[in-house]
C-alpha positions as CSV (number, residue, x, y, z in Angstrom):
1,M,203.0,31.6,225.3
2,E,203.1,28.3,223.3
3,I,199.3,28.1,223.4
4,A,199.0,31.7,222.1
5,G,201.2,30.8,219.2
6,V,199.0,27.8,218.4
7,V,195.9,30.0,218.6
8,L,197.4,32.5,216.3
9,G,198.2,29.7,213.9
10,V,194.6,28.5,214.1
11,V,193.3,32.0,213.5
12,G,195.7,32.5,210.6
13,S,194.4,29.3,209.0
14,L,190.8,30.4,209.5
15,V,191.5,33.7,207.8
16,A,193.3,32.0,205.0
17,G,190.4,29.6,204.6
18,R,187.9,32.5,204.5
19,E,190.0,34.4,201.9
20,A,190.4,31.2,199.9
21,L,186.6,30.9,199.6
22,H,186.4,34.3,197.9
23,S,189.1,33.5,195.3
24,R,188.7,32.0,191.8
25,S,189.9,28.6,192.8
26,G,187.8,28.7,196.0
27,A,187.1,25.0,196.5
28,R,190.7,23.8,196.1
29,N,192.1,26.7,198.2
30,A,189.4,26.0,200.9
31,L,190.4,22.3,201.0
32,V,194.1,23.3,201.4
33,A,193.1,25.8,204.1
34,A,191.0,23.1,205.9
35,K,194.0,20.7,205.8
36,Q,196.3,23.5,207.2
37,F,193.8,24.1,209.9
38,E,193.6,20.4,210.8
39,A,197.4,20.3,210.9
40,V,197.6,23.3,213.2
41,L,195.0,21.8,215.5
42,D,196.9,18.4,215.6
43,A,200.1,20.3,216.4
44,A,198.3,22.2,219.2
45,L,196.9,19.0,220.7
46,L,200.3,17.3,220.5
47,E,202.0,20.4,222.1
48,A,199.3,20.4,224.8
49,A,199.9,16.7,225.5
50,D,203.7,17.2,225.6
51,A,203.2,20.1,228.0
52,A,201.0,17.9,230.3
53,V,203.6,15.2,230.3
54,R,206.5,17.6,230.9
55,E,204.8,19.4,233.7
56,P,203.2,16.6,235.8
57,R,203.7,18.7,239.0
58,A,201.7,21.6,237.8
59,S,198.3,21.6,239.4
60,I,195.2,21.5,237.4
61,D,194.3,25.0,238.7
62,Q,197.5,26.5,237.3
63,R,196.9,24.8,233.9
64,V,193.3,25.9,233.8
65,D,194.4,29.5,234.7
66,R,197.0,29.4,231.9
67,L,194.5,28.0,229.5
68,A,191.9,30.7,230.5
69,G,194.6,33.4,230.0
70,A,195.5,32.0,226.6
71,L,191.8,31.8,225.6
72,R,191.3,35.5,226.7
73,E,194.3,36.5,224.7
74,S,193.1,34.6,221.7
75,D,189.7,36.1,222.0
76,E,191.2,39.6,222.0
77,L,193.3,38.7,218.9
78,I,190.2,37.3,217.2
79,Q,188.3,40.5,218.0
80,E,191.1,42.6,216.6
81,L,191.2,40.5,213.5
82,Q,187.5,40.6,213.0
83,G,187.6,44.4,213.4
84,E,190.3,44.6,210.8
85,L,188.4,42.3,208.5
86,R,185.3,44.5,208.8
87,T,187.4,47.6,208.0
88,R,188.9,46.0,205.0
89,K,185.5,44.7,203.8
90,A,184.1,48.3,204.1
91,A,187.0,49.6,202.1
92,I,186.5,46.9,199.4
93,D,182.7,47.7,199.3
94,R,183.5,51.4,198.9
95,L,186.0,50.6,196.1
96,R,183.5,48.4,194.3
97,A,180.9,51.2,194.5
98,E,183.5,53.7,193.1
99,E,184.3,51.2,190.3
100,E,180.7,50.8,189.4
101,Q,180.3,54.6,189.3
102,S,183.3,54.8,187.0
103,R,181.9,52.2,184.7
104,Q,178.6,54.1,184.5
105,L,180.5,57.3,183.6
106,A,182.6,55.5,181.0
107,A,179.4,54.1,179.5
108,L,178.2,57.5,178.3
109,S,177.6,57.4,174.6
110,A,179.5,59.6,172.2
111,E,176.4,61.7,171.7
112,E,176.1,62.3,175.5
113,A,179.8,63.1,175.7
114,A,179.4,65.6,172.8
115,A,176.4,67.2,174.4
116,V,178.3,67.5,177.7
117,R,181.3,69.0,175.9
118,A,179.1,71.5,174.0
119,L,177.4,72.5,177.2
120,L,180.8,73.0,178.9
121,D,182.0,75.0,175.8
122,N,178.9,77.2,175.9
123,T,179.2,77.8,179.6
124,I,182.9,78.7,179.3
125,A,182.2,81.0,176.3
126,S,179.4,82.8,178.1
127,A,181.5,83.2,181.2
128,H,184.4,84.5,179.1
129,A,182.1,87.0,177.3
130,D,180.7,88.2,180.6
131,L,184.2,88.7,182.1
132,Q,185.3,90.6,179.0
133,G,182.2,92.8,179.2
134,R,183.0,93.5,182.9
135,L,186.6,94.2,182.0
136,L,185.6,96.7,179.3
137,D,183.2,98.4,181.6
138,E,185.9,98.8,184.3
139,Q,188.3,100.1,181.7
140,R,185.8,102.7,180.5
141,E,185.1,103.7,184.1
142,L,188.8,104.0,184.9
143,R,189.5,105.9,181.7
144,D,186.7,108.4,182.6
145,K,188.1,108.8,186.1
146,L,191.6,109.3,184.7
147,A,190.3,111.9,182.3
148,S,188.5,113.7,185.1
149,V,191.7,113.7,187.3
150,Q,193.7,114.9,184.3
151,Q,191.3,117.8,183.7
152,Q,191.5,118.8,187.3
153,L,195.4,118.7,187.2
154,D,195.4,120.9,184.0
155,I,193.1,123.4,185.7
156,A,195.3,123.4,188.8
157,R,198.4,123.9,186.6
158,K,196.8,126.8,184.8
159,K,195.7,128.4,188.0
160,G,199.2,127.9,189.5
161,R,200.8,129.6,186.4
162,R,198.3,132.5,186.7
163,E,199.1,132.9,190.4
164,Q,202.8,132.8,189.7
165,L,202.4,135.5,186.9
166,L,200.3,137.6,189.2
167,Y,202.8,137.3,192.0
168,F,205.6,138.3,189.6
169,V,203.8,141.2,188.1
170,S,202.6,142.5,191.6
171,G,206.1,142.0,192.9
172,A,207.5,144.0,190.0
173,L,204.9,146.7,190.3
174,V,205.6,147.1,194.0
175,S,209.4,146.8,194.0
176,I,210.0,149.2,191.1
177,P,208.4,152.3,192.8
178,I,210.0,151.3,196.1
179,G,213.4,151.1,194.3
180,F,212.9,154.5,192.8
181,M,212.0,156.0,196.2
182,V,214.9,154.4,197.9
183,N,217.2,155.8,195.2
184,L,215.6,159.1,195.3
185,F,215.9,159.5,199.1
186,S,219.4,158.2,199.3
C-alpha cells in the first residue's frame, strides 16, 4: 500500500508538471513540478530502503511480488489518468472550436447583420401574410358552410310548420264532422 501511495504521488507530480507546461508561467511552474517530482522520488526511495531494513526476513520473492503488484496497480492508475486526460483534452478542443465559431459569428459586420435581420423580417412577414390568407380562406369557407346549414335549417323549420298546420287543419276537418255525427246519433 505504501508503494501505491508513492506511485500516486509520482503520477500527481507528473500531471502537475504537464499542466504547468501549458500555463502562462510555464517554465517556472515546470521547474517547481520537477522539484516536487524529485522530492516524491526521494521519499519513495527512502521509504523503500526503510521497508527493506524493517523487513529483513521477507524473502526477495515476496518483495518482488509486492513490487510487481504495486507496479500493476500504478499502471492501471496511469491508464485511467491518461484516459481522463484524453477525455478532458477532447472537451477542451471542442470548446475551443465552439469559441472560434462564436468569434466568427461575432465578427459579422453591421451590414451583414442588417442584411440577415432584413431577410428574417421579410421571411416572417411573408409567412405572416400567408397564414393570414389561409385564415381568411378558412373563414370564408366556414361562413359559406354555416350559411348553407342555416338555409337548410330554415327550410326544415318552414316545412315543419307547414306539416303542423296541415295536421291541425286535417285534424279539425276530420274531428268536426265526426263530432257532429256522434252528437247526432246520441
